[in-house]
N, C-alpha and C positions, 0 to 999 in steps of 0.2 A: 372384699378384702378389708380386714380390720385396719383401723387408722394407724395403729402402732407399726404395722408391717409396711405401710405406705410411706413412712417417714424415716429417713436414715439420719437426719440431723437438722439443725436449724442454723441458718446463716443470715445475719443482718436482719433478723425478724422474719425470715422466710423459711420454707420447708423444701426438702429434697426427697423425691421418691427413692425408696431403696432399690427399685428396679433400675432406675437411672444410674445410681452409684455402681451397681454391678455391671451395667452396660459400659459405662465409662472406663472402668478398670479393664474390662475385656478388650475394648477398642483401642485403648492407649497401648497396651502391651509394651514392646520394646522400642516404640517410636521415639527417635531422638528429639522430635519436636513436641514431646508430650506436654511439657509445661505451658508453652505459649499456645498450643492448640487447645488445651484444657481451659486456659484463661479466656481465650476468645469465645469458645462455645458457651462457657458459663456466663459470660457477659451478655451474649445474645439471648440465652435462656432467661436470665434475670430481667432483661428489658421486656421480653414478651410476658413474663409472669406479672410484672408491675403494671403493664398496660391492661391486664384483665381486671385489676382492682382486687380488693380484699387482701387476704394474706397470700403473698407470693408463693407459688408452688412450682418448683423446677421439675418438670414432668418428662418422662421418657417419650411420650408422643410428640412433644415439642422438639425434643432432641432429634427424633427421626425425621420430622418435617424439615428441620434445618439442614439435614444432610449428615449429621453426626461428624465423626472424625474423617469419614470417607469410606468409599467402597460400596458394596451392596447394602441396601436397606429396604425396609418394608415399604411397599407402595402406598400404604394407608389402610385404614380400617376397612375390612371387608374386601380388599383388593387382592386379586390372585397374582402370584409371581412377585418378582423383585424389580425395582428400578435402580439405576445407578446414579450416585451423587459423587461429585468431586470433593465433598466434605464441606462442613459449615464455613470454614475460612475461605476456601476457593469460591464457593457459591456466593458468599457475601461480597467478595471482591468483584465478582462478575456483576452483581446487582448494582454496585456503585458505578462500574464501567458502562453498563447498559443505559444508565440514566443520563449519560453525557451526550453532547452533540457529536456529529461526525468529526469535526475539527478537534474537539476536545479528546476524542478517542485517539486520534493521531498523536496529539501531544502527550497523552498518557503513555502510549507505547514508547515514544521517544524519551520521555522522562524516566520511566523505569529502566529502560535499556542503559541510560546514562548513569543510573544509580547502582549498577551491578558490574563487578569484575568477574569475567567468566574464563575458566580454563578449558571449557568444552567437555567437562566431565560432570555429570549430575552429582550433586552433593558437595561439589568443591567451589561453587559460586559464592562470592562474598559481597557484602555491601560496599558501596563506594560513595560516601557523602559528597555531594556536589552542590556548588553554589547555584542559587536560583537563576542568577543572570547567565551563568554558563549553560544551564539547561535551555534557557530561552535562545541563546546563540546557536546551540546545536539544533534546536527545533526550527530555527528561522522564524521565530514568533515573538511578539511583544511580551515583556515580563508579565504584564497584567493578565494575558491569556494563560500563561503557564501557572501563575499564582492561583487562578480560579480552579485549575485542575488539582493543584496541591491541596487547596481548601477542601475539595470533595473527598480526598483520600486521608485527610487528617481530622475530619469532622468528629465531634463527640459521638461515640458509639461506633465509629469506624476504626480510627487509630492505626491506619496502615503506614502513615508517614509521621516523621517528626521534623521540626519541633511541633509540639501540641499547641492548640489554641490556648491562650490568646497571643502567643508569641508573634511579633510582627514578621511578615515575610518580605524583608528587604532584598534587593538584588544580591547582596553579599551574604545572605543567610544560607547556611548549608542545609540542604534537604537530605534526609536519610530515611531508609526503610526501618520501621520500628523493630522488626526482628527478622532474622534470616529464615525463619520458618516460612515466611510468606513466599520467598524465592522457591522453596522446595514444594510448597503445598498449593500455590495458585497455578493451576494448569496453564492458563493463558500466559502468565508471566514466564513460565518455563519455556514456552515456545518463543517468546520475544527474546529471551536470553540466548537461545540457540541461534536465532537469526543474527543477533548482535555479534556473537562469536564468529559465525561464518563470514559476516560482513567485514569484521576486523581482520580476519585471516586473509581475505581477498585483497583488502587495502594494503596490508603489510607486504603481500606478494608483489603488488604493483609498485609500491615505493622501493622495495629492494631491487626490483628489476630496473627501475628508473635510475637508481644510484649506480648500478653496474653499467648501464648504458652510458650515463654521463661520464664515467671514468674509463670508457672504452673497454670494458670487461664483459659486456653483454650486448645482445641485440634487442631490437624492438620486439614487441609481443608477437607470438606466433598466432596463427589463425584461431586455434581453439582458445588460447589464453585471451586473445582480443575479444572473442565472442563472450566469454565469461565476464571479462572486465566491463564490457559495455552493458551487458545485462545487469551486472551489479550496480553500475552507475545509474542506470535508468530506474531500477527498483528502489535503491537506497537514497538517491539524491544527496550525496555527501557534501559537506562543506568543511572549511578549514577548522572551524570550532570543534567539530566532531573528530576530525583527523588528528588533532593534537593529542588525543588519548593514545593513539597507536603509532605515531610517527612524528617526524620533525621537518618534513619537506613536502607538504601537500601540493604546493605549486609545481614542483618538479614532477611529482607523480602524475598530475593532470596533464602536464606538457608531454610527458612520456606516452600517456594514453592517446593524446591527440596526434602525436607524431606517428604512433603505431597505426592509427586509423588512416592517416593520409598515405602512409606507405602501402598499406594493404589496398587502399582505394586505387592508387596508381598502378599497382601490380595487376589488379584485375582489369584495368582500363574501363572502369564503369563509373559513370557519373549520373546522378539524378538531381534535378532541382524539383522539389516537391512542395506544393503549397496546399495546406489543409484549409478548406473554406466551407462556410455554410452558403448554399445557393438556393434559389427559389425554384421549385418545380411548378411550371405553369401548365395547367391542364385546361386549355381553352380559357373560358371565363368562369368555369364552374367552381374549381377549388384551387387554393394555393397552399403549399406546404413546404417544409424545408428538409433537406438532406444534408448530412455532414459529408462533404465530398473532399477527397484528396486528389489533386491533379498532379501527375508525375510525368516529367519529360525525361525519358531514359535514352542514353546514347551508349552504344556499344563500340568499343575499340576505335575511338577517334584519335588522331595524332595529338590533337589538343583535346583532352577528355571533355566531352560534352560541349565543346566550343564555347564554354562559359567565359573564357578570357578574351574572346574575339569582339572587337568593336566593329559592328556592321555599319557604322556611320549613319544610323537612322535616329533622328531626333524623336523624343517622346511627344506624342500628340495628345492634346487634352480631350479631343473628341473624335469619333469615327463616324462613318456614314451609317445612316439608319439607326442611330442610337446604340450601336454595339458598344458594350462596356470596355473600357481600357484597363480595368483592374477589377478584381473581385474583393470585396470588402471583408474585413475581419479575418484576414489570412494569417497563417503562420508557416514556418519552414519545417519540413521534415527531411532529415538528411538521408542520403542513400543507405548508409549502414543501419539507420533506424528502420528504414523500410525493409531492408533485408532481414533484420531481426524480427520485425513484425511478421514477415512471411514465415520465418522459422517457428515462431511462437503461435502463428495463426491468430494473432490478436493485434489490434491497433488501438493504442490507448485503452487497453483493457477490454476491447470489444471485438467480436468476430467481424470481419470485413469482407467486402467483395472486391476482387482485383479485375479490372476491365481493360481489355486490349482493344483500342479503337483504330489500330493501324490497318489499312486496307492492303489487299494483295497477299502473296505468299511471303512469309517471313518467320523467323524464329520468335517464339513466344515464351513467356514465363510460365512454367508448369503451374497448373491450377487456375490460370487466368481465364476469364470469360470473354470470348470474342464478340464484340459489338462494333464491327467496322463502319457501320452507318452512323454511329453516334456523333462523330465529329464533322458530319457533312454541313456545309453552309446552308443558310436558309433563314427562316424566321421562326418566332416562338409560337406560331399557330399552324405550322406546316405538318405534313405527314410524318416527317422524321421526329418531330416533337411528340406527336401522339404515340408513335411506335416506341420511342424511348421510354415514355411514361409507362406504357404497358409492361415493357421489359423490366424496368426498375421495380415496379410493383411486384412482379413475379419473383425477381431475384431476392428481394428483401422481405417477402411476405407482407408487404405494405407496412414494414416497420421503419419508421423515420429515424430511428437511432442507429441504424446500420451504416457504418462509414463505407464510402465508395472510393475506390482508387482507380482513376483513369490514367493510363500510360500510353505512350507512343514511342517514336523512334528518333530521338534527337532533339536538340534545343531549337532547331530551325523548323520543326514540325509543329503546327498549331492545332492538329486534330484533337489532341487531348484537352487543350484549352477550350476549343469550340464545344466539345462534349460536356465539359464542366459547366459551361454557361447555360446549357439547356435545362438541367434539373433545377 
């Protein structure tokens, strides 16, 4: 190709292929974000051309490798078929995000969700400049941690956030998205915006219901609404700093949710005290490993649900015979409704889990639970029960030590599930 056909113009001492100019005009078309998209892709092309040395040449091949404006593009020289890119801007933002740590990725999602007002309609989302300190409050993180994320997205050659360097990032400095085209073009961000809108709608529904309930104009949450609200609370982990964007009485909304849980809890007559624990699985003297185990004591239809309020008049003992543990270390509480939600989702803390019924004799059991009535038998850590339970757990989990186990029994006075939890 003659040199004069390869060059469509000169920019800042560089050159642009005519084929690239034609491709840019075709790709932009009637895109409402054409100017910021063109600016961003040209910035990336210029940087690549400068890195090669010599006279910078903005080339069509580089444009295609970057992802272009978006849509189908050539997979590369000599490659058959097409690959799909989300566009140079979206791919660039993904690369910045992928370079972050897991915690920084979480903060990134929280930050961008805080920087956008959404109406739930694509194309109508707008920027919402927000102070750095406010973002940190919403994220429940130190200002320094959020500042590091902002620096990554406002770095030279990135320019997704303002203020641009070297402006200081004080807690009262407002952070903003550099252009709304990022909201429309970054695929990951569009998904975050959708989640934020749905989360805000759920919270508004809860707070509205709470105010109606407080004014004696409405009832507590129904079963389905309560399930949705609890799933929302678990997945979103809201706080008052976040709720200020969408309401004015976060405390009342959370009280309303708790009251709804208690009411539903009592109506079902179901109580569980569950403790999530790591315990040691003793396999003779050969090997020791750990399972994440949840011990659940379930009681059905007691007059005093679960007998949790009963004082049996038994003092706590610091030690038991034969070295039996009086407690399981590193425990935490899992509430009944959380366990119920885990059963409905078939996930416990994000993991598939095994529900194990250790009650002996004929009785009603939770659907899907695995009967191991021998697991809570008394004995010692080198007896036949121990060896049998080890074999069963290996089979149930595929020898995967990350699988949570839930042992449950029949009431707060039964120690079978606690015994079973001590053995692994």
